[in-house]
DRENTI-591706 format. One line per 10 residues: for each residue x, y, z of C-alpha. Coordinates in nm, 4 decimals. Example, Ala and Ser with C-alpha at 12.3 -4.5 7.8 and 13.67 -1.06 7.14 Angstrom:
2
1.2300:-0.4500:0.7800; 1.3670:-0.1060:0.7140
This chain:
488
1.7336:3.8506:-0.7607; 1.9215:3.6221:-0.5537; 1.7456:3.2981:-0.3905; 1.6714:3.3222:-0.0236; 1.8838:3.0916:0.2199; 1.6588:2.8025:0.2715; 1.5798:2.7740:-0.0803; 1.9302:2.7928:-0.1662; 2.0175:2.5464:0.1054; 1.7408:2.2920:-0.0378
1.8765:2.3316:-0.3956; 2.2510:2.2314:-0.2442; 2.1110:1.9460:-0.0695; 1.9192:1.8150:-0.3256; 2.1961:1.8336:-0.5578; 2.4279:1.6564:-0.3200; 2.1856:1.3821:-0.2927; 2.1544:1.3610:-0.6636; 2.5223:1.3395:-0.7039; 2.5557:1.0411:-0.4497
2.2617:0.8785:-0.6082; 2.4471:0.8771:-0.9005; 2.7367:0.6764:-0.8295; 2.8109:0.4053:-0.6667; 3.0907:0.5680:-0.4686; 3.1187:0.8288:-0.2054; 3.4361:1.0443:-0.0511; 3.4697:1.0025:0.3075; 3.6621:1.2044:0.5634; 3.8155:1.1889:0.8836
4.0000:1.4267:1.1056; 4.2568:1.3260:1.3713; 4.2114:1.6007:1.6216; 4.4934:1.7262:1.8821; 4.2133:1.8306:2.1283; 4.2523:2.1195:2.3456; 4.2109:1.9841:2.6896; 4.0756:2.1635:3.0075; 4.2543:2.2368:3.3169; 4.2763:1.9555:3.5560
4.0054:1.9705:3.8059; 3.7807:1.7531:4.0505; 3.5335:2.0467:4.0602; 3.2775:2.1090:3.8106; 3.3448:2.4587:3.5912; 3.0763:2.6621:3.5092; 2.8536:2.5790:3.2051; 2.9848:2.8845:3.0229; 3.3556:2.7937:3.0844; 3.2439:2.4325:2.9880
3.1029:2.5720:2.6748; 3.4047:2.8185:2.5957; 3.6525:2.5068:2.6017; 3.4344:2.3065:2.3547; 3.3991:2.6189:2.1185; 3.7627:2.6221:2.0824; 3.7583:2.2650:1.9835; 3.4494:2.2844:1.7555; 3.6255:2.5948:1.5953; 3.9172:2.3491:1.4536
3.6343:2.0624:1.3756; 3.4521:2.3403:1.1771; 3.7668:2.4213:0.9445; 3.8327:2.0399:0.9263; 3.4317:1.9790:0.8007; 3.4818:2.2589:0.5822; 3.7988:2.1404:0.4350; 3.6316:1.8206:0.3948; 3.3278:1.9655:0.1948; 3.5136:2.1553:-0.0052
3.7220:1.8433:-0.1195; 3.3740:1.7055:-0.1958; 3.3376:1.4558:0.0809; 2.9758:1.3579:0.1864; 3.0749:1.2429:0.5252; 3.3692:1.3479:0.7943; 3.4215:1.1613:1.1259; 3.5749:1.3166:1.4115; 3.7198:1.1510:1.7069; 3.6084:1.0270:2.0452
3.6543:1.2925:2.3162; 3.7302:1.5531:2.0169; 3.5298:1.8420:2.2046; 3.6181:1.8371:2.5739; 3.8806:1.6018:2.6179; 3.9080:1.2938:2.8572; 4.0485:1.4439:3.2154; 3.7450:1.4393:3.4129; 3.5732:1.2942:3.7095; 3.2047:1.1972:3.7132
3.1113:1.5155:3.8641; 3.3565:1.7276:3.6674; 3.2307:1.6417:3.3454; 2.8792:1.7073:3.3995; 2.8850:2.0511:3.2544; 3.0156:1.9335:2.9540; 2.6880:1.6923:2.8613; 2.3583:1.7818:2.6875; 2.0206:1.6089:2.6744; 2.0198:1.4183:2.3111
1.7124:1.2712:2.2160; 1.6479:1.0057:2.0181; 1.6621:1.0732:1.6774; 1.3007:0.9404:1.5823; 1.1938:1.3076:1.6866; 1.3036:1.4226:1.3551; 1.4935:1.7180:1.5192; 1.7037:1.9646:1.3360; 1.8893:2.1771:1.6150; 2.0155:2.4333:1.3539
1.6695:2.5631:1.2946; 1.5178:2.4757:1.6356; 1.8047:2.5063:1.9076; 1.5684:2.4830:2.2211; 1.3361:2.1939:2.1411; 1.5017:1.9938:2.4292; 1.6284:2.2722:2.6483; 2.0010:2.3690:2.6030; 2.1913:2.2396:2.3407; 2.4529:2.4721:2.1977
2.7216:2.1931:2.0832; 2.4211:1.9952:1.9309; 2.3017:2.3136:1.7508; 2.6573:2.3986:1.6668; 2.7441:2.0675:1.5041; 2.3986:2.0543:1.3153; 2.4695:2.3755:1.1700; 2.8092:2.3100:1.0514; 2.6626:1.9771:0.8609; 2.3731:2.2001:0.7135
2.5977:2.5091:0.6105; 2.8413:2.2357:0.4495; 2.5937:1.9795:0.3093; 2.7886:1.7343:0.4953; 2.7285:1.4507:0.7197; 2.8747:1.5148:1.0546; 2.9863:1.2685:1.3040; 3.1064:1.3820:1.6405; 3.1626:1.2260:2.0118; 2.9878:1.4025:2.2867
2.8239:1.3616:2.6215; 2.4675:1.2373:2.7011; 2.2755:1.3097:3.0187; 1.9858:1.1277:3.1440; 1.7860:1.1993:3.4641; 1.6489:0.8720:3.6391; 1.4831:0.7873:3.9701; 1.4849:0.5539:4.2714; 1.2328:0.3337:4.0763; 1.4864:0.2409:3.8542
1.7041:-0.0085:4.0473; 2.0082:0.0932:3.8127; 1.9589:0.4739:3.8690; 2.3670:0.6313:3.9816; 2.2993:0.7801:4.3622; 2.3232:1.1134:4.1850; 2.0129:1.0379:3.9858; 2.1268:1.0854:3.6266; 2.2857:0.8504:3.3811; 2.5909:0.9686:3.1712
2.6968:0.8201:2.8498; 2.9868:0.8363:2.6059; 2.7759:0.9052:2.3019; 2.8343:0.9440:1.9206; 2.5828:1.1613:1.7386; 2.5560:1.1942:1.3309; 2.4030:1.5051:1.1577; 2.2886:1.4753:0.7913; 2.3329:1.7272:0.5432; 2.0239:1.9319:0.6435
2.1359:1.9412:0.9874; 1.8805:1.6669:1.1133; 1.9991:1.4595:1.4031; 1.9930:1.0833:1.2229; 2.1778:0.8688:1.4881; 2.2701:0.8436:1.8457; 2.5137:0.5696:1.9913; 2.5943:0.5080:2.3585; 2.9296:0.3696:2.3782; 2.8989:-0.0067:2.5581
3.2414:-0.1065:2.6375; 3.3673:0.1209:2.8618; 3.7689:0.1615:2.8624; 3.9417:0.1514:3.2116; 3.9133:0.5092:3.3275; 3.5836:0.5991:3.2178; 3.4465:0.6266:3.5554; 3.2698:0.9304:3.4430; 3.0354:0.7475:3.2059; 2.7778:0.4639:3.2502
2.7014:0.2124:2.9847; 2.3586:0.1240:2.8713; 2.1718:-0.1509:3.0009; 2.1585:-0.3475:2.6749; 2.4177:-0.2891:2.3861; 2.2941:-0.0666:2.0929; 2.3413:-0.1453:1.7180; 2.2715:0.1985:1.5606; 2.2447:0.2061:1.2029; 2.1139:0.4632:0.9267
2.0488:0.4678:0.5670; 2.2187:0.7298:0.3264; 2.2177:0.7470:-0.0534; 2.5231:0.5709:-0.0433; 2.4730:0.2806:0.1565; 2.4082:0.1520:0.4937; 2.5956:0.2817:0.7820; 2.6762:0.1810:1.1531; 2.8764:0.2964:1.4389; 3.0392:0.2079:1.7785
3.3181:0.3853:1.9567; 3.6922:0.2887:2.0432; 3.7057:-0.0254:2.2876; 3.3730:-0.1528:2.1322; 3.5657:-0.2788:1.8090; 3.7223:-0.5405:2.0355; 3.4005:-0.6914:2.1381; 3.1092:-0.9274:1.9643; 2.8671:-0.6600:2.0772; 2.7930:-0.4017:1.8980
3.0790:-0.4510:1.6676; 3.0224:-0.7848:1.5164; 2.6664:-0.7765:1.5165; 2.6384:-0.4514:1.3431; 2.8425:-0.5987:1.0618; 2.7055:-0.9540:1.0593; 2.3350:-0.9028:1.1515; 2.2777:-0.5489:1.0252; 2.4811:-0.6045:0.7356; 2.6008:-0.2444:0.7200
2.8411:-0.1304:0.3916; 3.0333:0.1166:0.6474; 3.1181:0.1578:0.9907; 3.1996:0.4958:1.1312; 3.4452:0.5024:1.4340; 3.5416:0.8071:1.6710; 3.8355:0.6856:1.8738; 4.1208:0.8073:2.1547; 4.3241:0.4852:2.0625; 4.6601:0.4400:2.2515
4.9169:0.2435:2.0419; 5.0300:-0.0615:2.1351; 5.2773:-0.2014:1.9437; 5.3334:-0.4785:1.7932; 4.9286:-0.5956:1.7154; 4.6934:-0.3114:1.8348; 4.8677:-0.0169:1.6503; 4.5421:0.1878:1.5336; 4.6365:0.1868:1.1598; 4.7418:-0.1714:1.1600
4.4445:-0.3170:1.3723; 4.1870:-0.0770:1.1916; 4.2822:-0.1946:0.8554; 4.3117:-0.5584:0.9278; 3.9621:-0.5418:1.0785; 3.8107:-0.3715:0.7745; 3.9604:-0.6535:0.5868; 3.8328:-0.9339:0.8022; 3.4856:-0.7976:0.8441; 3.4450:-0.6788:0.4723
3.3190:-0.3481:0.5189; 3.4501:0.0411:0.4611; 3.5864:0.1489:0.8096; 3.6044:0.5246:0.8851; 3.8523:0.5785:1.2180; 3.9160:0.9129:1.3343; 4.1723:0.9062:1.6175; 4.2616:1.1793:1.8841; 4.5946:1.3172:1.8427; 4.8211:1.3085:2.1495
5.1549:1.1966:2.1281; 5.2223:1.2003:2.4867; 4.9597:0.9308:2.5399; 5.0821:0.7596:2.2054; 4.7487:0.8504:2.0511; 4.7481:0.8764:1.6726; 4.6383:0.6954:1.3736; 4.3791:0.7514:1.1598; 4.2425:0.6310:0.8062; 3.9555:0.5510:0.5556
4.0099:0.1715:0.5121; 3.8136:-0.0469:0.2470; 3.7917:-0.4234:0.2610; 4.1022:-0.4584:0.0239; 4.3060:-0.2359:0.2157; 4.3956:0.1130:0.3213; 4.3063:0.3865:0.1000; 4.4488:0.6329:0.2930; 4.5951:0.6782:0.6639; 4.8058:0.8624:0.8719
5.0484:0.7466:1.1703; 5.2125:1.0743:1.3235; 5.4199:1.0295:1.6476; 5.6413:1.3433:1.5381; 5.4140:1.6880:1.5499; 5.1057:1.7888:1.7473; 4.9086:1.8817:1.4335; 4.5636:1.7624:1.3400; 4.5269:1.5964:1.0355; 4.2464:1.5827:0.7297
4.2156:1.2542:0.5275; 3.9881:1.2089:0.2428; 3.9463:0.9133:0.0224; 3.6706:0.7809:-0.2237; 3.5135:0.4334:-0.1366; 3.2416:0.1873:-0.3011; 2.9160:0.2660:-0.1540; 2.8424:-0.1363:-0.1281; 3.1849:-0.3088:-0.0651; 3.0464:-0.6686:-0.0501
2.8760:-0.5941:-0.4095; 3.2253:-0.4810:-0.5472; 3.4638:-0.6754:-0.7564; 3.7164:-0.6007:-0.5431; 3.5838:-0.7808:-0.2392; 3.7784:-1.0950:-0.0970; 3.5845:-1.3934:-0.1156; 3.5044:-1.5608:0.2139; 3.7725:-1.7250:0.4178; 3.8323:-2.0781:0.5865
4.0655:-1.9422:0.8160; 4.1883:-2.3109:0.9464; 4.1703:-2.5173:0.6032; 4.5328:-2.4884:0.5063; 4.6769:-2.5222:0.8132; 4.4804:-2.8699:0.9400; 4.5656:-2.9854:0.5948; 4.9374:-2.9905:0.6538; 5.1970:-3.1882:0.8989; 5.3526:-2.9704:1.1696
5.6420:-2.8448:0.9416; 5.9183:-2.8297:1.1999; 5.9954:-3.0264:1.5462; 6.2712:-2.8165:1.7074; 6.4128:-2.7624:2.0804; 6.4555:-2.3751:2.0238; 6.1201:-2.2990:2.1443; 6.0760:-2.0392:2.4251; 5.8373:-1.7838:2.5863; 5.7887:-1.4233:2.5774
5.5429:-1.1736:2.6676; 5.3438:-0.9341:2.4593; 5.1087:-0.6956:2.6125; 5.0972:-0.9043:2.9130; 5.0102:-1.2603:2.7531; 5.2895:-1.5127:2.7172; 5.3568:-1.6534:2.3845; 5.5383:-1.9338:2.2550; 5.8107:-1.8346:1.9982; 6.0711:-1.9991:1.8005
6.3413:-1.8158:1.5881; 6.4012:-1.7598:1.2662; 6.7598:-1.9074:1.2174; 6.8140:-1.9711:0.8189; 6.7411:-1.7132:0.5358; 6.4720:-1.9575:0.4272; 6.2668:-2.2168:0.5997; 5.9258:-2.3586:0.7041; 5.8687:-2.3331:1.0452; 5.5595:-2.4340:1.3109
5.4831:-2.3254:1.6922; 5.1923:-2.4059:1.8670; 5.0284:-2.3088:2.1824; 4.7368:-2.5127:2.3061; 4.4995:-2.5822:1.9899; 4.6771:-2.3089:1.7806; 4.9312:-2.4333:1.5548; 5.0970:-2.1677:1.3423; 5.2899:-2.2390:1.0188; 5.5507:-2.0062:0.8600
5.7009:-2.0353:0.5322; 5.9510:-1.7395:0.4162; 6.2692:-1.6294:0.2569; 6.4779:-1.3500:0.3714; 6.6258:-1.1378:0.0896; 6.9597:-1.0792:0.3394; 6.9868:-1.2430:0.6407; 7.1178:-0.9737:0.9130; 7.3312:-1.0689:1.2034; 7.1867:-0.7536:1.4156
6.8500:-0.8606:1.3816; 6.6032:-1.1369:1.5264; 6.2737:-1.2331:1.4221; 6.0543:-1.5043:1.5587; 5.7184:-1.7048:1.5122; 5.5094:-1.6910:1.7925; 5.1760:-1.8232:1.8910; 4.9142:-1.7157:2.2036; 4.5908:-1.9366:2.2422; 4.4284:-1.7434:2.5439
4.2050:-1.5140:2.7521; 4.3703:-1.1631:2.7762; 4.2843:-1.0428:3.1202; 4.4288:-0.6806:3.1071; 4.1947:-0.3659:3.0599; 3.9043:-0.6179:2.9830; 3.8724:-1.0138:2.9130; 3.8886:-1.1042:2.5373; 3.9951:-1.4839:2.4245; 4.2802:-1.4501:2.1657
4.4448:-1.6562:1.9129; 4.7420:-1.5138:1.7356; 4.9896:-1.6126:1.4758; 5.2570:-1.3506:1.4437; 5.5899:-1.3447:1.2402; 5.7770:-1.0218:1.4393; 6.1001:-0.8562:1.4823; 6.2294:-0.8437:1.8086; 6.3420:-0.5223:1.9753; 6.7275:-0.6412:1.9837
6.8943:-0.9748:1.9285; 6.8655:-1.0448:2.3153; 6.5566:-1.3003:2.2697; 6.4181:-1.1640:2.6065; 6.3211:-0.8460:2.4143; 6.0866:-1.0317:2.1703; 5.7421:-0.9008:2.1830; 5.8560:-0.5274:2.3053; 5.7540:-0.2454:2.0714; 5.9221:-0.1783:1.7942
5.8809:0.0542:1.4797; 6.1756:0.0348:1.2371; 6.3623:-0.2745:1.0869; 6.6152:-0.3247:0.8112; 6.5462:-0.6746:0.6998; 6.3654:-0.7264:0.4011; 6.2054:-1.0554:0.3129; 6.1223:-1.2256:-0.0492; 5.8285:-1.3904:0.0569; 5.6218:-1.5092:0.3642
5.3122:-1.7131:0.3985; 5.1682:-1.7540:0.7748; 4.8483:-1.9794:0.8663; 4.7066:-2.1229:1.1435; 4.4691:-2.3793:1.2890; 4.2229:-2.1033:1.4196; 3.9212:-2.2219:1.6351; 3.7292:-1.8904:1.5031; 3.6172:-1.7479:1.1873; 3.7118:-1.3685:1.3216
4.0833:-1.3212:1.2224; 4.2289:-1.0145:1.0971; 4.5156:-0.9919:0.8944; 4.7918:-0.7286:0.9647; 5.1164:-0.6778:0.7855; 5.3052:-0.3875:0.9009; 5.6357:-0.2316:0.7633; 5.9291:-0.0317:0.9247; 5.7912:0.3235:1.0375; 5.4607:0.1809:1.1129
5.3361:0.1679:0.7575; 5.0992:-0.0508:0.6069; 5.1473:-0.2699:0.2974; 4.8168:-0.1802:0.0777; 4.8217:-0.4012:-0.2107; 5.1358:-0.6083:-0.1284; 4.9758:-0.8898:0.0435; 4.6566:-1.1076:0.0287; 4.4553:-1.3630:0.2318; 4.3907:-1.6839:0.0200
4.0554:-1.8574:0.0604; 4.2239:-2.1277:0.2690; 4.3723:-1.9171:0.5371; 4.6878:-1.8450:0.4366; 4.8167:-1.4571:0.4636; 5.0616:-1.4328:0.1830; 5.3010:-1.1825:0.0158; 5.1699:-1.0967:-0.3393; 5.4800:-0.9833:-0.4421; 5.8335:-0.9117:-0.2651
5.7728:-0.6763:0.0189; 5.8997:-0.3411:-0.0612; 6.0065:-0.2387:0.3091; 6.1537:-0.4139:0.5864; 5.8859:-0.5908:0.8080; 5.7969:-0.5292:1.1617; 5.5466:-0.7666:1.1899; 5.2998:-1.0064:0.9972; 5.0089:-1.1510:1.2264; 4.6850:-1.3111:1.2017
4.5084:-1.1653:1.5020; 4.2122:-1.3900:1.5905; 3.8968:-1.3135:1.8385; 3.6908:-1.6110:1.9667; 3.4290:-1.4393:2.0947; 3.2307:-1.7322:2.2660; 3.5582:-1.8040:2.4852; 3.5251:-1.4610:2.6524
């Protein structure tokens, strides 16, 4: 006699847990989704039309979830805005929202869908997790009624939140996170009164979650890692790439290295808005990643990770980011310094003139030291060493200290800092360091074609970012991206 469906599911779930408990590793998946967008309108559509659009996207996500489960994945992350898109006003997004309860209620929407009112999206996500015995991470919208006794209550009587949810392999809601740092243009949403630090335990480590723009701020991102001591961060995002430093794959990989955690980044895919770049990252580099500006296809990534990366022998040691840079004298005094703009910030640059040289460039309290050797100096490509020490004030305010070796767009020095995706110059070696005032520094190396360089560079405990071997591809940028949170 065949076992009943509940017994079969319970057996599969128990087997999944035992498999995870038996190993110090787990298999993670992320899905970069080309979202099916609603027709632009300032007027709310009917709830049925809203659900129909969301079901089209969830059809695609369900295929990715099944594919990940078939490859043995224990958890899958899907993107921010992945179920309904982003072209909304406060009023027009309302039909897409559901009331998402606090996970303490111990709720499996798949088996009890009407407990908290209509929740067809949560029901379907819960069933996807339950039917495939996998943790499912998704981004949806939460609505919460409020009244005049609450001084912060919006005039329409409700809070609306950009929300991440996590369902475990039984389909139970185990995490709910309301995005705190809203990107400009997210006027359809409110932010919570206090930043949330959301964590949950699994058989393969402690997990935390936040969304997109949150990564650039102390709360909740740094608090989650430094105080809550999570092993793995889940990161639904709708990331618009900004070369040379804020391309999704390079910055997310660098953040994982700088914070010593696993990082599962699932991006929305929309080439017209430069949205692409998803990956599964460990503290010692990318396990797998994808950057695709050529097609409109979604993409599933699957890779194995250490469940407790801080305990892994591959986990990098603590870094004293300014130790080396403060111990050396300024490499050079030169009269070829000039200024240039990168993403609205004014950098101080100096050009790499010789095939092999030691250079220093300073701005305010930050001095950046570079030692390098170029395999073959080309006359048609120009590289500079740059420094920025100041408050970035576009699309938010946050204090940066950046040391960077980067390729200019052309031989015209006025183009230094403009986006570049390809290069021909190969380096024999590089060593970059800076007199940082912060311990939060993220190391980036980006090769031609917007490719990462896993295993080809390392950060020494004295703060030097160095090439381990001769770089195998031409360099776009080598960067130490510092965030001085106390000076925001």
